[in-house]
ZAMARGU-4260 file (C-alpha; in steps of 0.2 Angstrom, whole numbers, plus 5000, padded with zeros to 4 digits):
<rodrens>
0) 4865/5411/5159 | 4878/5414/5171 | 4872/5399/5183 | 4873/5389/5167 | 4890/5395/5163
5) 4896/5390/5181 | 4897/5372/5179 | 4905/5372/5162 | 4918/5384/5169 | 4922/5372/5185
10) 4922/5359/5173 | 4934/5368/5162 | 4945/5370/5178 | 4945/5354/5184 | 4949/5347/5168
15) 4964/5358/5167 | 4971/5352/5185 | 4969/5334/5179 | 4983/5338/5168 | 4971/5340/5150
20) 4970/5359/5148 | 4982/5369/5137 | 5002/5362/5143 | 5018/5354/5138 | 5012/5339/5132
25) 5026/5330/5142 | 5020/5337/5155 | 5004/5329/5154 | 5015/5312/5151 | 5027/5314/5167
30) 5013/5319/5179 | 5002/5303/5172 | 5018/5292/5173 | 5020/5297/5191 | 5003/5293/5196
35) 5004/5276/5187 | 5021/5271/5194 | 5015/5276/5213 | 5010/5259/5218 | 5029/5252/5212
40) 5034/5249/5231 | 5018/5238/5234 | 5022/5228/5219 | 5040/5226/5222 | 5041/5224/5241
45) 5039/5205/5240 | 5055/5204/5230 | 5063/5217/5239 | 5059/5211/5256 | 5057/5192/5253
50) 5038/5190/5255 | 5021/5197/5252 | 5017/5216/5260 | 5007/5206/5274 | 5022/5198/5282
55) 5032/5214/5281 | 5037/5223/5297 | 5030/5238/5303 | 5048/5247/5299 | 5044/5243/5279
60) 5026/5247/5278 | 5030/5264/5284 | 5041/5271/5272 | 5031/5259/5255 | 5015/5270/5261
65) 5026/5286/5261 | 5033/5283/5243 | 5015/5278/5237 | 5009/5295/5244 | 5022/5307/5238
70) 5025/5298/5221 | 5006/5303/5219 | 5006/5317/5226 | 5020/5323/5215 | 5010/5318/5199
75) 4995/5329/5207 | 5005/5344/5210 | 5017/5345/5194 | 5006/5353/5182 | 5003/5368/5197
80) 5017/5367/5209 | 5032/5361/5200 | 5044/5364/5212 | 5036/5355/5226 | 5032/5342/5214
85) 5051/5341/5212 | 5054/5339/5230 | 5040/5325/5232 | 5045/5316/5218 | 5066/5317/5225
90) 5057/5310/5243 | 5047/5298/5235 | 5064/5290/5226 | 5071/5291/5245 | 5057/5281/5252
95) 5058/5268/5238 | 5076/5265/5243 | 5072/5263/5259 | 5059/5250/5257 | 5072/5243/5246
100) 5087/5242/5257 | 5088/5225/5262 | 5089/5218/5245 | 5099/5232/5239 | 5112/5229/5254
105) 5112/5209/5248 | 5115/5214/5230 | 5125/5227/5224 | 5122/5225/5206 | 5103/5228/5212
110) 5107/5244/5220 | 5117/5249/5205 | 5100/5245/5194 | 5090/5255/5205 | 5102/5270/5207
115) 5102/5272/5189 | 5085/5270/5184 | 5081/5283/5199 | 5092/5296/5192 | 5088/5295/5176
120) 5071/5298/5182 | 5075/5311/5192 | 5084/5321/5176 | 5068/5317/5165 | 5058/5326/5178
125) 5069/5341/5181 | 5070/5342/5161 | 5051/5344/5160 | 5050/5355/5175 | 5063/5367/5165
130) 5054/5367/5150 | 5036/5367/5156 | 5033/5386/5151 | 5033/5380/5133 | 5014/5378/5131
135) 5008/5367/5116 | 4993/5373/5106 | 4984/5356/5107 | 4968/5349/5108 | 4960/5340/5122
140) 4962/5322/5114 | 4982/5325/5111 | 4985/5328/5129 | 4977/5314/5136 | 4984/5304/5121
145) 5000/5309/5129 | 4995/5306/5145 | 4990/5287/5141 | 5007/5286/5135 | 5015/5291/5150
150) 5005/5281/5161 | 5007/5265/5150 | 5026/5267/5151 | 5026/5266/5170 | 5012/5253/5168
155) 5023/5240/5156 | 5038/5243/5167 | 5030/5239/5181 | 5023/5225/5172 | 5041/5218/5169
160) 5049/5221/5185 | 5034/5212/5194 | 5036/5196/5183 | 5055/5194/5190 | 5048/5195/5208
165) 5047/5176/5214 | 5033/5180/5225 | 5021/5191/5217 | 5011/5180/5215 | 5007/5175/5232
170) 5007/5195/5235 | 4988/5200/5234 | 4990/5216/5239 | 5006/5219/5226 | 4994/5212/5212
175) 4980/5224/5218 | 4995/5237/5214 | 4998/5232/5196 | 4980/5232/5192 | 4977/5248/5201
180) 4993/5255/5189 | 4984/5246/5173 | 4967/5253/5177 | 4974/5272/5177 | 4983/5270/5161
185) 4968/5260/5153 | 4956/5274/5161 | 4965/5288/5152 | 4964/5277/5136 | 4948/5276/5138
190) 4946/5294/5141 | 4954/5299/5123 | 4945/5287/5114 | 4927/5296/5120 | 4935/5313/5117
195) 4942/5309/5100 | 4926/5301/5095 | 4916/5317/5101 | 4927/5329/5092 | 4928/5318/5077
200) 4908/5318/5077 | 4908/5337/5079 | 4920/5341/5065 | 4910/5331/5053 | 4905/5343/5037
205) 4919/5354/5041 | 4936/5355/5034 | 4944/5348/5049 | 4954/5333/5044 | 4947/5317/5052
210) 4961/5314/5064 | 4964/5295/5066 | 4946/5285/5065 | 4951/5270/5059 | 4965/5269/5073
215) 4952/5273/5085 | 4941/5259/5078 | 4957/5247/5079 | 4961/5250/5098 | 4943/5246/5103
220) 4943/5231/5092 | 4958/5226/5100 | 4955/5229/5116 | 4938/5219/5114 | 4947/5203/5108
225) 4963/5205/5117 | 4956/5202/5136 | 4945/5186/5129 | 4957/5178/5120 | 4969/5181/5136
230) 4955/5173/5147 | 4948/5164/5136 | 4952/5147/5146 | 4960/5154/5162 | 4951/5156/5179
235) 4945/5175/5183 | 4960/5176/5196 | 4969/5192/5202 | 4985/5187/5193 | 4976/5183/5176
240) 4965/5201/5177 | 4982/5208/5181 | 4992/5202/5167 | 4976/5204/5155 | 4973/5222/5161
245) 4994/5224/5157 | 4995/5215/5142 | 4980/5227/5135 | 4989/5242/5139 | 5005/5238/5132
250) 4994/5232/5115 | 4987/5248/5115 | 5003/5258/5119 | 5008/5249/5104 | 4994/5253/5092
255) 4992/5273/5097 | 5011/5273/5091 | 5003/5277/5075 | 4992/5291/5079 | 5002/5308/5078
260) 4995/5311/5058 | 4997/5329/5060 | 5016/5329/5068 | 5020/5314/5054 | 5015/5327/5039
265) 5023/5340/5047 | 5039/5329/5047 | 5039/5325/5067 | 5031/5313/5079 | 5036/5297/5085
270) 5032/5286/5071 | 5040/5298/5057 | 5055/5299/5070 | 5056/5280/5067 | 5052/5278/5050
275) 5066/5292/5045 | 5079/5282/5049 | 5082/5261/5047 | 5091/5259/5063 | 5076/5265/5073
280) 5064/5254/5062 | 5072/5239/5064 | 5074/5240/5082 | 5056/5245/5085 | 5050/5231/5073
285) 5059/5219/5081 | 5053/5223/5100 | 5035/5224/5092 | 5037/5208/5085 | 5045/5200/5102
290) 5031/5209/5114 | 5016/5201/5102 | 5025/5184/5100 | 5024/5185/5119 | 5006/5187/5122
295) 5002/5174/5109 | 5014/5161/5117 | 5006/5167/5134 | 4988/5163/5127 | 4979/5147/5135
300) 4977/5138/5119 | 4996/5140/5115 | 5001/5127/5127 | 4998/5109/5128 | 4989/5108/5146
305) 4977/5124/5139 | 4981/5134/5156 | 4993/5146/5148 | 5012/5147/5148 | 5020/5158/5162
310) 5024/5177/5154 | 5042/5174/5160 | 5043/5159/5149 | 5033/5166/5135 | 5043/5180/5133
315) 5060/5171/5135 | 5054/5160/5118 | 5047/5173/5111 | 5063/5184/5111 | 5073/5168/5106
320) 5063/5164/5091 | 5061/5182/5084 | 5080/5184/5088 | 5083/5167/5080 | 5093/5160/5094
325) 5086/5145/5100 | 5089/5146/5118 | 5074/5139/5127 | 5069/5137/5145 | 5057/5124/5141
330) 5053/5109/5129 | 5044/5118/5114 | 5039/5100/5107 | 5030/5095/5124 | 5025/5113/5131
335) 5017/5120/5116 | 5000/5113/5108 | 4999/5114/5089 | 4994/5131/5090 | 5008/5136/5100
340) 5020/5128/5090 | 5012/5136/5074 | 5015/5151/5082 | 5034/5149/5087 | 5035/5145/5069
345) 5029/5161/5061 | 5041/5171/5074 | 5057/5162/5069 | 5052/5163/5051 | 5046/5183/5053
350) 5065/5186/5064 | 5074/5177/5052 | 5069/5188/5036 | 5063/5202/5046 | 5049/5210/5047
355) 5050/5225/5038 | 5053/5213/5022 | 5037/5206/5023 | 5028/5223/5028 | 5035/5231/5013
360) 5031/5216/5001 | 5013/5216/5008 | 5011/5235/5005 | 5017/5233/4987 | 5004/5219/4984
365) 4990/5226/4992 | 4991/5240/4981 | 4999/5252/4994 | 5013/5265/4993 | 5029/5268/5003
370) 5035/5284/5010 | 5051/5291/5005 | 5057/5289/5023 | 5051/5272/5023 | 5058/5269/5006
375) 5075/5275/5011 | 5075/5264/5025 | 5073/5249/5015 | 5083/5255/5001 | 5097/5252/5016
380) 5091/5235/5021 | 5086/5226/5005 | 5094/5235/4989 | 5106/5250/4992 | 5112/5252/4977
385) 5096/5255/4968 | 5080/5262/4976 | 5070/5257/4960 | 5074/5237/4963 | 5068/5238/4983
390) 5052/5228/4978 | 5059/5215/4967 | 5074/5211/4979 | 5061/5207/4993 | 5051/5197/4983
395) 5065/5188/4976 | 5070/5186/4994 | 5054/5178/5000 | 5053/5168/4984 | 5070/5160/4989
400) 5068/5158/5005 | 5051/5147/5003 | 5058/5137/4990 | 5073/5130/4998 | 5063/5129/5015
405) 5049/5119/5005 | 5063/5109/4996 | 5071/5105/5012 | 5056/5101/5021 | 5052/5088/5006
410) 5069/5080/5008 | 5068/5079/5027 | 5051/5071/5025 | 5056/5058/5013 | 5072/5056/5025
415) 5058/5053/5039 | 5048/5041/5030 | 5061/5030/5022 | 5071/5026/5038 | 5053/5023/5047
420) 5055/5035/5061 | 5040/5044/5059 | 5024/5039/5050 | 5020/5051/5034 | 5006/5062/5040
425) 5015/5066/5057 | 5032/5068/5049 | 5024/5083/5038 | 5024/5095/5051 | 5040/5089/5061
430) 5049/5091/5044 | 5043/5109/5038 | 5046/5114/5059 | 5063/5108/5056 | 5067/5114/5037
435) 5059/5133/5042 | 5070/5133/5059 | 5087/5128/5052 | 5087/5139/5035 | 5084/5153/5048
440) 5099/5147/5058 | 5085/5147/5074 | 5088/5130/5082 | 5073/5126/5087 | 5066/5107/5087
445) 5052/5098/5092 | 5061/5085/5100 | 5070/5086/5117 | 5087/5081/5114 | 5088/5094/5097
450) 5095/5082/5084 | 5106/5068/5095 | 5091/5056/5089 | 5097/5057/5073 | 5116/5056/5075
455) 5116/5040/5065 | 5105/5046/5051 | 5119/5055/5041 | 5105/5061/5027 | 5095/5071/5039
460) 5111/5079/5047 | 5117/5085/5030 | 5101/5091/5024 | 5099/5102/5040 | 5117/5107/5039
465) 5114/5114/5019 | 5098/5123/5024 | 5110/5131/5040 | 5123/5137/5027 | 5111/5142/5014
470) 5103/5153/5026 | 5118/5160/5035 | 5126/5165/5016 | 5112/5176/5012 | 5102/5173/4995
475) 5113/5183/4987 | 5129/5175/4989 | 5120/5159/4987 | 5114/5164/4969 | 5134/5167/4964
480) 5139/5150/4970 | 5137/5143/4953 | 5148/5157/4944 | 5160/5155/4957 | 5161/5137/4954
485) 5163/5140/4936 | 5177/5152/4938 | 5166/5169/4932 | 5170/5184/4941 | 5161/5187/4955
490) 5159/5204/4967 | 5172/5205/4980 | 5160/5203/4994 | 5153/5188/4990 | 5171/5179/4987
495) 5174/5185/5006 | 5159/5177/5012 | 5162/5161/5002 | 5181/5158/5005 | 5178/5163/5024
500) 5164/5151/5027 | 5172/5135/5018 | 5188/5140/5028 | 5179/5141/5044 | 5168/5125/5041
505) 5185/5117/5038 | 5194/5123/5053 | 5177/5118/5064 | 5177/5101/5056 | 5194/5095/5060
510) 5195/5103/5076 | 5179/5096/5082 | 5183/5079/5075 | 5202/5080/5082 | 5196/5088/5100
515) 5181/5075/5101 | 5186/5058/5094 | 5185/5048/5110 | 5175/5061/5122 | 5157/5067/5113
520) 5161/5057/5098 | 5165/5042/5107 | 5150/5030/5106 | 5150/5031/5088 | 5157/5022/5072
525) 5172/5030/5063 | 5158/5036/5049 | 5145/5043/5063 | 5159/5055/5068 | 5164/5061/5053
530) 5145/5065/5050 | 5144/5071/5066 | 5160/5082/5067 | 5155/5091/5050 | 5136/5094/5058
535) 5143/5101/5073 | 5156/5111/5064 | 5140/5120/5052 | 5127/5123/5067 | 5140/5130/5080
540) 5143/5146/5072 | 5124/5152/5073 | 5112/5135/5071 | 5111/5130/5089 | 5106/5113/5083
545) 5117/5099/5092 | 5118/5080/5087 | 5129/5076/5103 | 5132/5082/5120 | 5139/5097/5120
550) 5140/5098/5139 | 5154/5084/5139 | 5166/5092/5126 | 5185/5096/5130 | 5188/5114/5135
555) 5201/5114/5120 | 5183/5112/5109 | 5171/5123/5120 | 5186/5138/5116 | 5185/5134/5098
560) 5165/5135/5098 | 5166/5153/5107 | 5176/5159/5092 | 5166/5153/5080 | 5150/5157/5089
565) 5155/5177/5088 | 5160/5174/5070 | 5144/5170/5065 | 5137/5169/5046 | 5138/5183/5032
570) 5130/5199/5031 | 5112/5198/5024 | 5109/5180/5029 | 5098/5174/5045 | 5113/5171/5054
575) 5122/5181/5068 | 5139/5184/5073 | 5150/5201/5068 | 5149/5190/5051 | 5164/5183/5040
580) 5167/5198/5028 | 5170/5206/5045 | 5183/5195/5048 | 5190/5192/5033 | 5192/5212/5031
585) 5201/5212/5048 | 5213/5197/5042 | 5218/5204/5027 | 5222/5221/5036 | 5232/5208/5048
590) 5242/5200/5035 | 5245/5220/5024 | 5251/5225/5043 | 5263/5210/5044 | 5270/5213/5027
595) 5272/5231/5029 | 5259/5237/5017 | 5248/5252/5021 | 5236/5246/5008 | 5222/5230/5012
600) 5221/5221/4995 | 5208/5207/4993 | 5211/5200/4974 | 5211/5213/4962 | 5202/5227/4973
605) 5207/5237/4987 | 5197/5236/5003 | 5195/5255/5009 | 5201/5260/5026 | 5183/5263/5030
610) 5177/5245/5029 | 5194/5241/5041 | 5188/5255/5054 | 5170/5248/5053 | 5175/5231/5054
615) 5187/5236/5069 | 5172/5245/5078 | 5159/5230/5075 | 5172/5218/5084 | 5177/5229/5097
620) 5158/5232/5102 | 5155/5215/5101 | 5168/5211/5113 | 5163/5225/5124 | 5144/5219/5125
625) 5150/5202/5128 | 5160/5206/5142 | 5147/5217/5151 | 5136/5202/5149 | 5147/5188/5157
630) 5152/5201/5171 | 5131/5206/5173 | 5127/5186/5173 | 5142/5181/5186 | 5136/5195/5197
635) 5117/5189/5197 | 5120/5170/5193 | 5129/5155/5204 | 5135/5146/5189 | 5153/5141/5186
640) 5162/5156/5174 | 5163/5142/5160 | 5146/5141/5160 | 5140/5159/5160 | 5153/5163/5148
645) 5147/5150/5135 | 5128/5154/5137 | 5132/5174/5134 | 5142/5172/5118 | 5129/5159/5112
650) 5115/5173/5115 | 5124/5186/5111 | 5131/5177/5094 | 5112/5172/5094 | 5118/5153/5092
655) 5107/5143/5104 | 5118/5131/5110 | 5119/5128/5130 | 5129/5117/5140 | 5118/5118/5154
660) 5116/5136/5160 | 5099/5140/5151 | 5091/5130/5164 | 5100/5137/5181 | 5095/5155/5177
665) 5083/5164/5187 | 5073/5178/5182 | 5085/5191/5182 | 5097/5178/5174 | 5084/5178/5160
670) 5082/5195/5157 | 5101/5197/5154 | 5101/5183/5142 | 5087/5192/5133 | 5096/5208/5130
675) 5109/5199/5123 | 5098/5190/5110 | 5091/5204/5106 | 5106/5216/5105 | 5116/5201/5095
680) 5101/5201/5082 | 5099/5220/5077 | 5114/5226/5087 | 5125/5223/5072 | 5114/5228/5058
685) 5110/5243/5068 | 5129/5247/5071 | 5132/5244/5052 | 5116/5256/5047 | 5125/5269/5058
690) 5142/5268/5052 | 5137/5268/5035 | 5128/5286/5037 | 5136/5298/5027 | 5148/5310/5038
695) 5153/5329/5035 | 5172/5327/5034 | 5184/5343/5032 | 5192/5343/5015 | 5202/5357/5017
700) 5214/5354/5032 | 5220/5337/5040 | 5228/5337/5057 | 5246/5334/5057 | 5250/5315/5057
705) 5260/5305/5072 | 5265/5288/5076 | 5259/5278/5092 | 5270/5263/5098 | 5257/5248/5101
710) 5270/5235/5104
</rodrens>
């Protein structure tokens, strides 16, 4: 029996040394993250050195190879020799800096970014090593799961960085490095699936829970479908293989985020951590939607020529659609096939309403039941006053949205057909697309010049403007309008939203009409000037459509537009910005301060100081984010300051208007604008949720009061 036991003992020892034995889960994730990120210098040397590795000088090849070997060695030594592994990792980071030296010298922002990334990575590794003695009594499948997660995160980051490299697709060795990283991640995923199935088969007939049988099958099914879809039309080139393997890795990472059932039932685990907090749930769902949308829009069948959209273009368009912004680096009407346009429209609709609204309604319609944590998160988003009305509020929201969009599409279709602009059949799709894009305040259009072709069609302009206003106000406020018109009492928030919206629309209309009478409106007759000035006043706050040439507007008009874009729409609507009610609260506070009052009143109601502080915090953070994004754009892009400022404000306000800056962006600039769009969409909602949380206050005593001179 002893000879038979020897192979088993040797296999167990090898398994433990590979990081699958009883050890901290974070250690397994960290070691395979190091191993999967080891090819990074080879993948990125084309970006750092201005050419593929084959043309790099010897002084660049030596630190590149040294960085690869030291990072790989750090991952191998981490479980058994953590001190030596730390030294190897730090040495590898030094070699990475040596490889990137020319790019770092030429670009201080890149040097700052790389320095921050390396410092954060070193701190995380130090924390993992410090806590390595806290052994988790987990089964091998769970350690494989965390090993895959660590490797998959490294592969994801490496894939994103590789798309920013302009010379990557000409670098065969660099692509091979990306394939190696993705293959390591997928091998760990396959090992986890096989071991999990084996554990499940051995536990049949016992009381052991059937851990995650359904999700494992979904992983295999998704993997079997994703690669053929990605490469269905494209050739089997190294570039396509690298993109397919990396996208499959990301897909597996997204699916496996739902796996840890045991921790979830005990109040822990990644998924339960997300579900337990509405702000995290909101950010994660939007991020997942952006990632899935990028893959869908990059499919060969989604493009008109059948070759597939470049990943950077697909990702930018997906983020812009999900965040209902409207900025685009492509002509969506010409580049996308009907299937691609349908994918884009689904992303716009899901981003406008919120993916969680759809998931909640679908679960209830299919007979599912929300967990208490998910119910609490949804209550803060849909019906904070009464949890029992979550489903009713969600259904009312969806029904109102679809009804308005269909009615708007019908009115646009009638206008197109009666004016002879399009034939009845082709006008159906363009009408539906425009109506949904307008109500969701997305700003995407199937025509190259947005709505400039309809600047002499007042019916279409006013229909689209009405859809934009209704989407920006929110269904709750729109349904209250009849009561408000009849003079009946309405909630203070709805009244402030309606009054502020009317004031902003009037100010924007008069300003645009006066400033642009002889400029962008100069070639139109008097009636069309009035119609287009009103339309631009409606759309410049968040929608992103344009019926005149924005690039030829007066600088004074651009300044007014910057303010309008930051304000945006109303809470609960599809618009972005820091919201009309925020502006109303700050304005009322300013009036109270000028009059020497300590209370802020809105009609017969007193606005709490907490609401005023929240409004000030939202505006302050918005301005700081915009200021930082403008600096980042000016440091990395070669464009005039006015163009950079306008592009940033348009992105962070999820407006979508541009004066030519979008087409001037390189890969780094696109990344900055994508972050602005994402933060502008989910940032205000997340911030409001965090500020709305109940905090513990000390009621027994207060700090002494003092006055500070501020002027």
